[in-house]
Every structure is written in C-alpha cells, then in structure tokens.
ZAMARGU-4260 file (C-alpha; in steps of 0.2 Angstrom, whole numbers, plus 5000, padded with zeros to 4 digits):
<rodrens>
0) 5332/5226/4969 | 5327/5208/4965 | 5315/5207/4981 | 5306/5223/4974 | 5304/5215/4957
5) 5298/5199/4965 | 5285/5208/4975 | 5279/5218/4959 | 5277/5201/4949 | 5268/5193/4964
10) 5256/5208/4965 | 5253/5208/4946 | 5250/5189/4947 | 5237/5192/4961 | 5228/5205/4952
15) 5227/5194/4936 | 5220/5180/4947 | 5207/5192/4955 | 5202/5197/4937 | 5199/5178/4933
20) 5190/5175/4949 | 5178/5190/4946 | 5175/5184/4929 | 5171/5166/4935 | 5160/5174/4949
25) 5150/5184/4936 | 5148/5169/4925 | 5143/5157/4939 | 5134/5168/4952 | 5131/5185/4945
30) 5137/5203/4947 | 5146/5205/4964 | 5141/5219/4975 | 5155/5231/4979 | 5158/5224/4997
35) 5160/5207/4989 | 5175/5213/4979 | 5184/5218/4995 | 5179/5201/5003 | 5185/5191/4988
40) 5202/5200/4988 | 5204/5196/5007 | 5199/5178/5005 | 5210/5176/4989 | 5225/5181/5000
45) 5220/5169/5013 | 5215/5153/5004 | 5222/5156/4986 | 5215/5155/4969 | 5211/5136/4968
50) 5200/5136/4984 | 5192/5152/4978 | 5187/5144/4961 | 5181/5129/4970 | 5170/5140/4982
55) 5163/5149/4967 | 5158/5132/4958 | 5151/5125/4974 | 5141/5141/4976 | 5134/5141/4958
60) 5126/5124/4962 | 5117/5130/4978 | 5098/5131/4977 | 5101/5150/4980 | 5118/5155/4975
65) 5124/5170/4986 | 5140/5178/4993 | 5135/5172/5011 | 5134/5154/5004 | 5151/5156/4996
70) 5159/5164/5012 | 5153/5149/5022 | 5162/5138/5010 | 5178/5148/5011 | 5177/5149/5031
75) 5175/5130/5031 | 5190/5128/5019 | 5201/5139/5029 | 5196/5130/5046 | 5200/5113/5038
80) 5215/5120/5029 | 5210/5114/5012 | 5224/5116/5000 | 5223/5121/4982 | 5227/5103/4976
85) 5212/5097/4987 | 5201/5110/4980 | 5205/5106/4962 | 5202/5087/4966 | 5186/5091/4975
90) 5180/5102/4960 | 5183/5087/4949 | 5173/5076/4961 | 5159/5089/4960 | 5159/5090/4941
95) 5157/5071/4941 | 5143/5072/4953 | 5152/5065/4968 | 5151/5074/4985 | 5166/5085/4989
100) 5176/5077/5004 | 5177/5093/5014 | 5158/5096/5015 | 5156/5079/5024 | 5153/5086/5041
105) 5163/5078/5055 | 5176/5070/5043 | 5193/5076/5042 | 5199/5082/5025 | 5210/5068/5018
110) 5219/5070/5001 | 5218/5053/4992 | 5224/5060/4976 | 5243/5060/4980
</rodrens>
C-alpha cells in the first residue's frame, strides 16, 4: 500500500539523516559513546535534523564539548520549540560570530528571518 511505502521512505530518510548527524558529531565533537547514539536517535525524532545539526555546531564551540552540553542545548530547543528554520538561521548567526537568539536567557525565541 502507499502508506507502507511512505513509512518505508520516511524510515530510510531518517536513517540517512542519522548517518549524516553521526558524521557531523564525529567531525565536530569526537566519537560518540554507544548510549549517545541511542540518545541522538531519540532527539532526532523529537527535534529534527536542523536542530540536531545546530546543537552539534554549538557544542563544538563549547570550552569542553560533550554530550551533556549538547543534550542541554537540545532540551532548551525542545522547551522553547525551536524550529528547523530557526535553528538554521541561528547556526548562520553563530557562524558570523553573532549570539544565537534562543540562548539569550529569558527572551522568547522570535524568528526574524521570515
């Protein structure tokens, strides 16, 4: 059926994204421990690829990059309902040396890019 085909394609796409996330994690932070792989899969399902990439990049800039640091970013993104578009925009801000909006404590996440 078409719903089975759709689920199969979605599962393959999620697997492909996880492969790219793991590669980025290894490049930016280091080899993840086994439990981190499971945690990353869970977070990927919850927040999506763009937020995950953003969290990896923010973690890579930390004084001591770690899974705990990345998990804190992911929790904050989930709590503040940061979207993929906002994460991409904030990643661009960070690349230009600007502070990401969601990390400013006490301020709501506002997407000025649309």
